[in-house]
FIBAVO-997942 format. One record per residue (C-alpha): residue in three letters; y, z, x; residue number from 1. Coordinates in pm, whole numbers. Last residue first. Layout:
<recs>
rec residu=Ala	yy=Y	zz=Z	xx=X	num=NUM $
...
</recs>
This chain:
<recs>
rec residu=Lys	yy=3777	zz=-1708	xx=423	num=324 $
rec residu=Val	yy=4057	zz=-1808	xx=146	num=323 $
rec residu=Pro	yy=4082	zz=-1573	xx=-130	num=322 $
rec residu=Ser	yy=3922	zz=-1720	xx=-439	num=321 $
rec residu=Glu	yy=4130	zz=-1832	xx=-836	num=320 $
rec residu=Ala	yy=4037	zz=-2039	xx=-1132	num=319 $
rec residu=Val	yy=4193	zz=-2231	xx=-1342	num=318 $
rec residu=Gly	yy=4145	zz=-2322	xx=-1700	num=317 $
rec residu=Val	yy=4162	zz=-2693	xx=-1902	num=316 $
rec residu=Tyr	yy=4067	zz=-2729	xx=-2237	num=315 $
rec residu=Lys	yy=3874	zz=-2954	xx=-2477	num=314 $
rec residu=Asp	yy=3496	zz=-3037	xx=-2296	num=313 $
rec residu=Ala	yy=3376	zz=-2629	xx=-2378	num=312 $
rec residu=Gly	yy=3638	zz=-2554	xx=-2089	num=311 $
rec residu=Gly	yy=3689	zz=-2835	xx=-1794	num=310 $
rec residu=Tyr	yy=3796	zz=-2658	xx=-1480	num=309 $
rec residu=Tyr	yy=3995	zz=-2639	xx=-1183	num=308 $
rec residu=Phe	yy=3947	zz=-2400	xx=-856	num=307 $
rec residu=Leu	yy=4274	zz=-2283	xx=-709	num=306 $
rec residu=Trp	yy=4200	zz=-2171	xx=-337	num=305 $
rec residu=Arg	yy=4395	zz=-1908	xx=-187	num=304 $
rec residu=Lys	yy=4572	zz=-1789	xx=138	num=303 $
rec residu=Gly	yy=4868	zz=-2064	xx=75	num=302 $
rec residu=Gln	yy=4805	zz=-2276	xx=-197	num=301 $
rec residu=Arg	yy=4471	zz=-2481	xx=-167	num=300 $
rec residu=Ala	yy=4358	zz=-2705	xx=-435	num=299 $
rec residu=Met	yy=4034	zz=-2818	xx=-607	num=298 $
rec residu=Gly	yy=3955	zz=-2991	xx=-909	num=297 $
rec residu=Glu	yy=3642	zz=-3103	xx=-1060	num=296 $
rec residu=Val	yy=3483	zz=-2770	xx=-1198	num=295 $
rec residu=Phe	yy=3284	zz=-2799	xx=-1552	num=294 $
rec residu=Val	yy=3273	zz=-2458	xx=-1763	num=293 $
rec residu=Val	yy=3037	zz=-2561	xx=-2042	num=292 $
rec residu=Asn	yy=2913	zz=-2289	xx=-2331	num=291 $
rec residu=Pro	yy=2973	zz=-2502	xx=-2602	num=290 $
rec residu=Val	yy=3031	zz=-2922	xx=-2629	num=289 $
rec residu=Gln	yy=3373	zz=-3021	xx=-2819	num=288 $
rec residu=Gly	yy=3507	zz=-2654	xx=-2803	num=287 $
rec residu=Val	yy=3376	zz=-2329	xx=-2803	num=286 $
rec residu=Arg	yy=3238	zz=-2099	xx=-2514	num=285 $
rec residu=Glu	yy=3522	zz=-2225	xx=-2266	num=284 $
rec residu=Trp	yy=3745	zz=-2127	xx=-2525	num=283 $
rec residu=Glu	yy=3624	zz=-1797	xx=-2649	num=282 $
rec residu=Lys	yy=3617	zz=-1705	xx=-2267	num=281 $
rec residu=Glu	yy=3259	zz=-1660	xx=-2086	num=280 $
rec residu=Pro	yy=3126	zz=-1998	xx=-1966	num=279 $
rec residu=Gly	yy=2980	zz=-1991	xx=-1567	num=278 $
rec residu=Phe	yy=3090	zz=-1912	xx=-1206	num=277 $
rec residu=Ile	yy=2923	zz=-1844	xx=-905	num=276 $
rec residu=Pro	yy=2549	zz=-1970	xx=-1017	num=275 $
rec residu=Gln	yy=2235	zz=-1780	xx=-928	num=274 $
rec residu=Asp	yy=2040	zz=-1943	xx=-635	num=273 $
rec residu=Thr	yy=2281	zz=-2069	xx=-460	num=272 $
rec residu=Arg	yy=2215	zz=-2388	xx=-221	num=271 $
rec residu=Ser	yy=2204	zz=-2397	xx=169	num=270 $
rec residu=Leu	yy=2108	zz=-2634	xx=469	num=269 $
rec residu=Leu	yy=2081	zz=-2957	xx=261	num=268 $
rec residu=Lys	yy=2020	zz=-3262	xx=497	num=267 $
rec residu=Arg	yy=2149	zz=-3597	xx=359	num=266 $
rec residu=Pro	yy=2523	zz=-3509	xx=462	num=265 $
rec residu=Asn	yy=2456	zz=-3557	xx=843	num=264 $
rec residu=Lys	yy=2645	zz=-3428	xx=1093	num=263 $
rec residu=Arg	yy=2787	zz=-3114	xx=922	num=262 $
rec residu=Asp	yy=2452	zz=-3052	xx=730	num=261 $
rec residu=Phe	yy=2473	zz=-2958	xx=383	num=260 $
rec residu=Val	yy=2604	zz=-2649	xx=205	num=259 $
rec residu=Ala	yy=2509	zz=-2653	xx=-202	num=258 $
rec residu=Val	yy=2760	zz=-2437	xx=-406	num=257 $
rec residu=Gly	yy=2702	zz=-2368	xx=-803	num=256 $
rec residu=Thr	yy=2917	zz=-2320	xx=-1101	num=255 $
rec residu=Arg	yy=2780	zz=-2304	xx=-1492	num=254 $
rec residu=Tyr	yy=2705	zz=-2541	xx=-1754	num=253 $
rec residu=Val	yy=2510	zz=-2429	xx=-2082	num=252 $
rec residu=Leu	yy=2267	zz=-2774	xx=-2165	num=251 $
rec residu=Lys	yy=2013	zz=-2588	xx=-2327	num=250 $
rec residu=Asp	yy=1790	zz=-2662	xx=-2032	num=249 $
rec residu=Asp	yy=2027	zz=-2560	xx=-1749	num=248 $
rec residu=Ala	yy=2321	zz=-2719	xx=-1642	num=247 $
rec residu=Gly	yy=2477	zz=-2734	xx=-1262	num=246 $
rec residu=Asn	yy=2813	zz=-2824	xx=-1184	num=245 $
rec residu=Tyr	yy=2842	zz=-2884	xx=-806	num=244 $
rec residu=Ile	yy=3127	zz=-2729	xx=-533	num=243 $
rec residu=Leu	yy=2988	zz=-2882	xx=-202	num=242 $
rec residu=Val	yy=3025	zz=-2723	xx=126	num=241 $
rec residu=Ile	yy=2971	zz=-2980	xx=402	num=240 $
rec residu=Gly	yy=2863	zz=-2711	xx=692	num=239 $
rec residu=Ser	yy=2936	zz=-2508	xx=987	num=238 $
rec residu=Glu	yy=3273	zz=-2616	xx=1141	num=237 $
rec residu=Thr	yy=3403	zz=-2646	xx=800	num=236 $
rec residu=Leu	yy=3451	zz=-2975	xx=580	num=235 $
rec residu=Ile	yy=3524	zz=-2948	xx=171	num=234 $
rec residu=Pro	yy=3340	zz=-3135	xx=-84	num=233 $
rec residu=Pro	yy=3537	zz=-3323	xx=-289	num=232 $
rec residu=Pro	yy=3552	zz=-3149	xx=-679	num=231 $
rec residu=Gly	yy=3236	zz=-3130	xx=-838	num=230 $
rec residu=Pro	yy=2870	zz=-3304	xx=-796	num=229 $
rec residu=Glu	yy=2622	zz=-3280	xx=-1100	num=228 $
rec residu=Val	yy=2313	zz=-3098	xx=-1123	num=227 $
rec residu=Val	yy=2176	zz=-3135	xx=-1465	num=226 $
rec residu=Arg	yy=1850	zz=-3014	xx=-1675	num=225 $
rec residu=Ser	yy=1723	zz=-2721	xx=-1464	num=224 $
rec residu=Asp	yy=2040	zz=-2605	xx=-1255	num=223 $
rec residu=Phe	yy=2088	zz=-2261	xx=-1369	num=222 $
rec residu=Lys	yy=1714	zz=-2166	xx=-1253	num=221 $
rec residu=Gly	yy=1347	zz=-2213	xx=-1475	num=220 $
rec residu=Pro	yy=1306	zz=-2604	xx=-1323	num=219 $
rec residu=Arg	yy=1527	zz=-2676	xx=-1061	num=218 $
rec residu=Arg	yy=1698	zz=-3017	xx=-1047	num=217 $
rec residu=Pro	yy=1722	zz=-3234	xx=-706	num=216 $
rec residu=Leu	yy=2019	zz=-3278	xx=-423	num=215 $
rec residu=Val	yy=1954	zz=-3543	xx=-215	num=214 $
rec residu=Pro	yy=1763	zz=-3704	xx=-524	num=213 $
rec residu=Thr	yy=1514	zz=-3904	xx=-347	num=212 $
rec residu=Glu	yy=1502	zz=-4237	xx=-119	num=211 $
rec residu=Thr	yy=1781	zz=-4145	xx=17	num=210 $
rec residu=Ala	yy=2141	zz=-4272	xx=160	num=209 $
rec residu=Glu	yy=2226	zz=-4557	xx=-125	num=208 $
rec residu=Thr	yy=2469	zz=-4808	xx=9	num=207 $
rec residu=Trp	yy=2831	zz=-4853	xx=-121	num=206 $
rec residu=His	yy=3086	zz=-5109	xx=-98	num=205 $
rec residu=Leu	yy=3468	zz=-5049	xx=-221	num=204 $
rec residu=Leu	yy=3485	zz=-4717	xx=68	num=203 $
rec residu=Asp	yy=3537	zz=-4976	xx=364	num=202 $
rec residu=Glu	yy=3179	zz=-4836	xx=581	num=201 $
rec residu=Ser	yy=3025	zz=-4710	xx=312	num=200 $
rec residu=Ser	yy=2751	zz=-4446	xx=251	num=199 $
rec residu=Ser	yy=2575	zz=-4309	xx=-70	num=198 $
rec residu=Leu	yy=2397	zz=-3985	xx=-170	num=197 $
rec residu=Gly	yy=2263	zz=-3891	xx=-539	num=196 $
rec residu=Met	yy=2216	zz=-3588	xx=-770	num=195 $
rec residu=Gln	yy=2002	zz=-3489	xx=-1029	num=194 $
rec residu=Asp	yy=2071	zz=-3591	xx=-1439	num=193 $
rec residu=Thr	yy=1747	zz=-3535	xx=-1582	num=192 $
rec residu=Lys	yy=1551	zz=-3827	xx=-1800	num=191 $
rec residu=Asp	yy=1270	zz=-3766	xx=-1631	num=190 $
rec residu=Ala	yy=1273	zz=-4136	xx=-1464	num=189 $
rec residu=Ala	yy=1570	zz=-4003	xx=-1263	num=188 $
rec residu=Thr	yy=1950	zz=-4025	xx=-1373	num=187 $
rec residu=Gly	yy=2219	zz=-4032	xx=-1153	num=186 $
rec residu=Leu	yy=2513	zz=-3834	xx=-1033	num=185 $
rec residu=Trp	yy=2715	zz=-3894	xx=-715	num=184 $
rec residu=Tyr	yy=2829	zz=-3769	xx=-338	num=183 $
rec residu=Met	yy=3030	zz=-3980	xx=-121	num=182 $
rec residu=Trp	yy=2979	zz=-4055	xx=236	num=181 $
rec residu=Tyr	yy=3235	zz=-4261	xx=435	num=180 $
rec residu=Lys	yy=3084	zz=-4415	xx=788	num=179 $
rec residu=Gly	yy=3129	zz=-4374	xx=1127	num=178 $
rec residu=Asp	yy=2849	zz=-4103	xx=1197	num=177 $
rec residu=Ile	yy=3062	zz=-3897	xx=996	num=176 $
rec residu=Lys	yy=3424	zz=-4053	xx=848	num=175 $
rec residu=Glu	yy=3623	zz=-3775	xx=671	num=174 $
rec residu=Pro	yy=3672	zz=-3602	xx=341	num=173 $
rec residu=Val	yy=3383	zz=-3632	xx=193	num=172 $
rec residu=Ile	yy=3359	zz=-3855	xx=-141	num=171 $
rec residu=Ala	yy=3276	zz=-3710	xx=-469	num=170 $
rec residu=Gly	yy=3192	zz=-3975	xx=-737	num=169 $
rec residu=Ser	yy=3085	zz=-3816	xx=-1071	num=168 $
rec residu=Lys	yy=2884	zz=-4074	xx=-1248	num=167 $
rec residu=Thr	yy=2594	zz=-4305	xx=-1310	num=166 $
rec residu=Trp	yy=2406	zz=-4422	xx=-1589	num=165 $
rec residu=Ala	yy=1999	zz=-4544	xx=-1580	num=164 $
rec residu=Lys	yy=1695	zz=-4539	xx=-1419	num=163 $
rec residu=Asn	yy=1792	zz=-4355	xx=-1079	num=162 $
rec residu=Trp	yy=1578	zz=-4325	xx=-833	num=161 $
rec residu=Asn	yy=1639	zz=-4618	xx=-527	num=160 $
rec residu=Gly	yy=1934	zz=-4748	xx=-692	num=159 $
rec residu=Lys	yy=2005	zz=-4964	xx=-1015	num=158 $
rec residu=Tyr	yy=2022	zz=-4904	xx=-1385	num=157 $
rec residu=Ala	yy=2436	zz=-4828	xx=-1392	num=156 $
rec residu=Pro	yy=2639	zz=-5024	xx=-1096	num=155 $
rec residu=Leu	yy=2778	zz=-4769	xx=-893	num=154 $
rec residu=Ile	yy=3123	zz=-4925	xx=-727	num=153 $
rec residu=Val	yy=3220	zz=-5040	xx=-1049	num=152 $
rec residu=Gly	yy=3567	zz=-5198	xx=-1035	num=151 $
rec residu=Lys	yy=3841	zz=-5147	xx=-768	num=150 $
rec residu=Arg	yy=4104	zz=-5115	xx=-1027	num=149 $
rec residu=Asp	yy=4488	zz=-5098	xx=-866	num=148 $
rec residu=Trp	yy=4658	zz=-4747	xx=-1007	num=147 $
rec residu=His	yy=5035	zz=-4648	xx=-1058	num=146 $
rec residu=Ile	yy=5105	zz=-4294	xx=-1076	num=145 $
rec residu=Leu	yy=4896	zz=-4155	xx=-832	num=144 $
rec residu=Asp	yy=5149	zz=-4278	xx=-567	num=143 $
rec residu=Gln	yy=5011	zz=-4496	xx=-367	num=142 $
rec residu=Ser	yy=4722	zz=-4553	xx=-578	num=141 $
rec residu=Thr	yy=4346	zz=-4704	xx=-576	num=140 $
rec residu=Ala	yy=4104	zz=-4714	xx=-852	num=139 $
rec residu=Leu	yy=3703	zz=-4678	xx=-827	num=138 $
rec residu=Cys	yy=3418	zz=-4714	xx=-1103	num=137 $
rec residu=Leu	yy=3074	zz=-4531	xx=-1143	num=136 $
rec residu=Gln	yy=2944	zz=-4615	xx=-1477	num=135 $
rec residu=Ala	yy=2824	zz=-4496	xx=-1819	num=134 $
rec residu=Asp	yy=2753	zz=-4742	xx=-2011	num=133 $
rec residu=Lys	yy=2719	zz=-4862	xx=-2404	num=132 $
rec residu=Lys	yy=3000	zz=-4718	xx=-2555	num=131 $
rec residu=Asn	yy=3225	zz=-4868	xx=-2299	num=130 $
rec residu=Tyr	yy=3222	zz=-4591	xx=-2025	num=129 $
rec residu=Gly	yy=3379	zz=-4614	xx=-1703	num=128 $
rec residu=Thr	yy=3348	zz=-4271	xx=-1511	num=127 $
rec residu=Tyr	yy=3632	zz=-4173	xx=-1210	num=126 $
rec residu=Thr	yy=3629	zz=-4185	xx=-894	num=125 $
rec residu=Leu	yy=4019	zz=-4271	xx=-738	num=124 $
rec residu=Tyr	yy=4069	zz=-4292	xx=-384	num=123 $
rec residu=Phe	yy=4427	zz=-4232	xx=-285	num=122 $
rec residu=Thr	yy=4639	zz=-4460	xx=-25	num=121 $
rec residu=Asn	yy=4839	zz=-4319	xx=235	num=120 $
rec residu=Gly	yy=4594	zz=-4223	xx=524	num=119 $
rec residu=Phe	yy=4250	zz=-4146	xx=342	num=118 $
rec residu=Lys	yy=4311	zz=-3934	xx=21	num=117 $
rec residu=Gln	yy=4062	zz=-3815	xx=-240	num=116 $
rec residu=Leu	yy=4076	zz=-3750	xx=-617	num=115 $
rec residu=Arg	yy=3790	zz=-3721	xx=-921	num=114 $
rec residu=Pro	yy=3846	zz=-3839	xx=-1193	num=113 $
rec residu=Asp	yy=3656	zz=-3764	xx=-1553	num=112 $
rec residu=Glu	yy=3704	zz=-3995	xx=-1758	num=111 $
rec residu=Val	yy=3817	zz=-4398	xx=-1826	num=110 $
rec residu=Gly	yy=3725	zz=-4490	xx=-2200	num=109 $
rec residu=Gly	yy=3482	zz=-4577	xx=-2489	num=108 $
rec residu=Asn	yy=3637	zz=-4826	xx=-2642	num=107 $
rec residu=Lys	yy=3634	zz=-5103	xx=-2381	num=106 $
rec residu=Glu	yy=3552	zz=-4961	xx=-2000	num=105 $
rec residu=Tyr	yy=3367	zz=-5161	xx=-1808	num=104 $
rec residu=Asp	yy=3474	zz=-5481	xx=-1996	num=103 $
rec residu=Gly	yy=3799	zz=-5334	xx=-1835	num=102 $
rec residu=Glu	yy=4114	zz=-5205	xx=-1991	num=101 $
rec residu=Pro	yy=4065	zz=-4850	xx=-2063	num=100 $
rec residu=Ser	yy=4399	zz=-4668	xx=-2043	num=99 $
rec residu=Leu	yy=4479	zz=-4489	xx=-1693	num=98 $
rec residu=Val	yy=4834	zz=-4341	xx=-1602	num=97 $
rec residu=Pro	yy=4870	zz=-4226	xx=-1957	num=96 $
rec residu=Glu	yy=5201	zz=-4131	xx=-2124	num=95 $
rec residu=Pro	yy=5390	zz=-3850	xx=-2208	num=94 $
rec residu=Arg	yy=5409	zz=-3731	xx=-1856	num=93 $
rec residu=Arg	yy=5281	zz=-3368	xx=-1878	num=92 $
rec residu=Ala	yy=5453	zz=-3039	xx=-1667	num=91 $
rec residu=Phe	yy=5205	zz=-2818	xx=-1540	num=90 $
rec residu=His	yy=5215	zz=-2402	xx=-1509	num=89 $
rec residu=Ile	yy=4947	zz=-2281	xx=-1268	num=88 $
rec residu=Gly	yy=4970	zz=-2474	xx=-926	num=87 $
rec residu=Asp	yy=5307	zz=-2317	xx=-861	num=86 $
rec residu=Thr	yy=5484	zz=-2639	xx=-840	num=85 $
rec residu=Ser	yy=5341	zz=-2837	xx=-1133	num=84 $
rec residu=Glu	yy=5297	zz=-3228	xx=-1182	num=83 $
rec residu=Ala	yy=5110	zz=-3339	xx=-1490	num=82 $
rec residu=Tyr	yy=4883	zz=-3715	xx=-1530	num=81 $
rec residu=Gly	yy=4697	zz=-3833	xx=-1824	num=80 $
rec residu=Leu	yy=4417	zz=-4063	xx=-1750	num=79 $
rec residu=Arg	yy=4231	zz=-4164	xx=-2086	num=78 $
rec residu=Ser	yy=3927	zz=-4118	xx=-2329	num=77 $
rec residu=Thr	yy=3869	zz=-4279	xx=-2617	num=76 $
rec residu=Gly	yy=3713	zz=-4038	xx=-2890	num=75 $
rec residu=Ala	yy=3814	zz=-4164	xx=-3203	num=74 $
rec residu=Ala	yy=4072	zz=-3846	xx=-3291	num=73 $
rec residu=Asp	yy=4176	zz=-3929	xx=-2900	num=72 $
rec residu=Gln	yy=4099	zz=-3767	xx=-2559	num=71 $
rec residu=Ala	yy=4232	zz=-3617	xx=-2248	num=70 $
rec residu=Arg	yy=4089	zz=-3672	xx=-1860	num=69 $
rec residu=Tyr	yy=4363	zz=-3508	xx=-1652	num=68 $
rec residu=Leu	yy=4492	zz=-3625	xx=-1325	num=67 $
rec residu=Met	yy=4648	zz=-3304	xx=-1171	num=66 $
rec residu=Val	yy=4944	zz=-3342	xx=-942	num=65 $
rec residu=Phe	yy=5007	zz=-3006	xx=-744	num=64 $
rec residu=Lys	yy=5392	zz=-3010	xx=-592	num=63 $
rec residu=Gly	yy=5510	zz=-3081	xx=-209	num=62 $
rec residu=Asn	yy=5532	zz=-3447	xx=-201	num=61 $
rec residu=Tyr	yy=5160	zz=-3444	xx=-323	num=60 $
rec residu=Glu	yy=4913	zz=-3149	xx=-334	num=59 $
rec residu=Val	yy=4598	zz=-3295	xx=-481	num=58 $
rec residu=Val	yy=4422	zz=-3151	xx=-868	num=57 $
rec residu=Ala	yy=4114	zz=-3375	xx=-1062	num=56 $
rec residu=Pro	yy=4123	zz=-3225	xx=-1424	num=55 $
rec residu=Asn	yy=3813	zz=-3240	xx=-1678	num=54 $
rec residu=Phe	yy=3984	zz=-3152	xx=-2009	num=53 $
rec residu=Thr	yy=4250	zz=-3239	xx=-2216	num=52 $
rec residu=Gly	yy=4067	zz=-3299	xx=-2609	num=51 $
rec residu=Ala	yy=4088	zz=-3394	xx=-2923	num=50 $
rec residu=Ser	yy=4498	zz=-3516	xx=-2952	num=49 $
rec residu=Glu	yy=4509	zz=-3607	xx=-2653	num=48 $
rec residu=Trp	yy=4591	zz=-3999	xx=-2702	num=47 $
rec residu=Gly	yy=4783	zz=-3950	xx=-3033	num=46 $
rec residu=Ser	yy=4814	zz=-3649	xx=-3302	num=45 $
rec residu=Gly	yy=4967	zz=-3403	xx=-3080	num=44 $
rec residu=Gln	yy=4863	zz=-3166	xx=-2858	num=43 $
rec residu=Pro	yy=4541	zz=-3119	xx=-2672	num=42 $
rec residu=Ala	yy=4532	zz=-2797	xx=-2436	num=41 $
rec residu=Leu	yy=4630	zz=-2724	xx=-2024	num=40 $
rec residu=Ile	yy=4648	zz=-2361	xx=-1857	num=39 $
rec residu=Pro	yy=4387	zz=-2217	xx=-2128	num=38 $
rec residu=Ala	yy=4396	zz=-1885	xx=-2134	num=37 $
rec residu=Asp	yy=4235	zz=-1582	xx=-1936	num=36 $
rec residu=Ser	yy=4475	zz=-1741	xx=-1652	num=35 $
rec residu=Glu	yy=4356	zz=-1671	xx=-1260	num=34 $
rec residu=Arg	yy=4032	zz=-1669	xx=-1387	num=33 $
rec residu=Arg	yy=3789	zz=-1480	xx=-1059	num=32 $
rec residu=Trp	yy=3609	zz=-1645	xx=-792	num=31 $
rec residu=Pro	yy=3458	zz=-1464	xx=-462	num=30 $
rec residu=Gly	yy=3514	zz=-1565	xx=-142	num=29 $
rec residu=Phe	yy=3608	zz=-1898	xx=2	num=28 $
rec residu=Pro	yy=3548	zz=-2062	xx=302	num=27 $
rec residu=Trp	yy=3170	zz=-2102	xx=227	num=26 $
rec residu=Lys	yy=2922	zz=-2124	xx=549	num=25 $
rec residu=Glu	yy=2926	zz=-1685	xx=509	num=24 $
rec residu=Val	yy=2816	zz=-1726	xx=150	num=23 $
rec residu=Ala	yy=2510	zz=-1929	xx=324	num=22 $
rec residu=Thr	yy=2422	zz=-1645	xx=563	num=21 $
rec residu=Ala	yy=2480	zz=-1369	xx=329	num=20 $
rec residu=Val	yy=2156	zz=-1559	xx=93	num=19 $
rec residu=Thr	yy=1926	zz=-1620	xx=390	num=18 $
rec residu=Gly	yy=1974	zz=-1250	xx=505	num=17 $
rec residu=Leu	yy=1886	zz=-1160	xx=126	num=16 $
rec residu=Met	yy=1615	zz=-1329	xx=137	num=15 $
rec residu=Ala	yy=1506	zz=-1222	xx=499	num=14 $
rec residu=Gly	yy=1554	zz=-888	xx=395	num=13 $
rec residu=Leu	yy=1367	zz=-947	xx=64	num=12 $
rec residu=Leu	yy=1067	zz=-1050	xx=279	num=11 $
rec residu=Leu	yy=1101	zz=-743	xx=546	num=10 $
rec residu=Val	yy=1116	zz=-536	xx=240	num=9 $
rec residu=Met	yy=770	zz=-714	xx=60	num=8 $
rec residu=Arg	yy=624	zz=-702	xx=391	num=7 $
rec residu=Ala	yy=674	zz=-352	xx=423	num=6 $
rec residu=Thr	yy=562	zz=-206	xx=57	num=5 $
rec residu=Lys	yy=193	zz=-443	xx=151	num=4 $
rec residu=Ile	yy=132	zz=-278	xx=473	num=3 $
rec residu=Lys	yy=228	zz=99	xx=266	num=2 $
rec residu=Met	yy=17	zz=-17	xx=17	num=1 $
</recs>
């Protein structure tokens, strides 16, 4: 009995040591809500009347700029633009900055933006949805207002393991091994949504980097049904830190963290067994889709990180965390 107990203690110690090592690689500490109420909510009777959610946020010209998914009563999505000096209180432009135009966007819209900047150019990955297919698309801009569409960069129903739609492109902020890298969402043969990885030399043409999902689902855990990239990864000396959105079999969405090798974006170093953030507030549990916190935007403000998320596919919320 003593031998078995000792082995259990050693095993528990090793497990806790692994968790501690993983957390040490994160550039942020524990999360807490900066605001108990949404910082952005639907308004009016037009293009943003049904939902304002799933935002991307970057710093530009001394301000925080948010591109958010706005949905009208018919279910069509556009991207709205809002600015803030403090990262919490945002003023919106009266009209969207990106509306559905291409055949791959018509009637469904442009959804779920993520932003990355290289040189003087902003690269926007988003989902183009035409009520039939959802596909990962790209647009570029110099000012975050005027956008040049580059079209679909990861077509639906294609890939080494993807069998359906593509979404959620989170681009690594620097080249690794002479290439750009992007984590994304695809659908496996078992109809679960898992995470893929592709590389590119020009940010326009992408080649899949793995034969199987780079971050697969885990039965019985908070990410048993969906494993979807969140904001663009953070590069640290010890790894590529990727915040991701996981959903369980009941489609409750919570937040996880994965760390990949700094020199090999295919190699997973650690991953949270438990979520670090989940739906608690009424507006996160009740909305167009219940029980959802979906992190998509991120910005650093002095000694803290700000993480922006969609609540119940209807609102925008923000959480903060100290910089480590």
